Structures are given as structure tokens and as C-alpha cells.
C-alpha positions, 0 to 999 in steps of 0.5 A: 701196083702201078703208080703214075707221076707227073712226068708220065713215068709209070712204075710197079715198085712204088705206091707212094705219090709225092706231091708236086709241091709241099713236102717233096721240097722240104727234104731239099737242102741247098748250100745256103741252108747248110751254111746257115746251119753251120753259122747257127752252130757256131754262134750257139757254141760261142754263146754257150762258151761264154756262158759257161766261162762265166760260171767257170771263172767265178767258181774258180775265183771263189775257191771252188774246185772245178772238175770239168769244163766241157763244150758240148755234150758227151761222149767226149771227143778230145780232152786235156787236164790242166791245174786239176780241171779236165777241159773237153770238147764233146760230140753234141755241140748243142750246149756245154757244162761246168762240173763243179766239185760238191754239186752232188750230195755226197761231197756237198760239205767238203772243203772247195766244194760248191755246197761248202761255199756260202750263199753269196758265193753260190749265187755269184756262180749261178748268176755269172753265166747270164751276166757274161752273156749280157757283157758279150751282147753289150760288147757286140753292140758297142763294136757294132758287130751285131 
């Protein structure tokens, strides 16, 4: 099969004809696009880190055992353990998590677990992430960084 492109070049190896505009330019990535994507990843990681730090700090302060504080989603790239908590950096950087002991049903009533804590302590841990994001936004606006 023969196909003619805009330049007049003919080939027998392809039956696909790319348009001169439209989707052909979609796959071209410039350095500015890559930089923008990198900045997006960094900003998202900071937001997630601050959000999860809110859950982490309040859980620790209210006496809950935090099993893991992770930036990104597994598989795990790097980690270390300090004071009974595993701190990890994971491969997929779109997110993060705080694993609190007793969130699962089997350890719900154990001392130091999320389920063993009272309602107000649980509520404080759940709301702490959003509150930390609001504190970050207020700080950035006050410092005129945003």
C-alpha cells in the first residue's frame, strides 16, 4: 500500500496518514511542558506532605500509634524506621498516606489504636489534614508566595 504525505514523500510501509494539524502536534513535548509537569509534581507533593503531616501530628499527639508515614504510593523506594514509625518514599508520587494502628477491624479495640480513641480524637485526626492545607494556604498568602 502506498501513502503520500504533505512533503510529497511516498512510502509503501505505512497506511496511516497524520494530519498537518491536530493530533500530530499533541505528542510533541517541549522543555517548558516538562518543566511545568515537574513543578506540578513538586507542588502536589508539598500539598500532600502537609496534608498527611496534619493527620500524623494529631494522631501522635492524641496517643495513637502511627505505623507508617508514606509519601507516594507503593512500591516502596526508600524507608527508615524511627520511634516505631516507618517513614517511606514510594514510587508513585501522586499522593501519600498515614497508616494508623487500628484502622483495620482486627485491632480496632487495642490500646493506642485509632478505633480505641474517642470520637473527638478520631474527628481531630480526620480533620487535621484539611486544616493543615488551610494553614499552608494562609501562610503562603501572608508571605505573598502564592
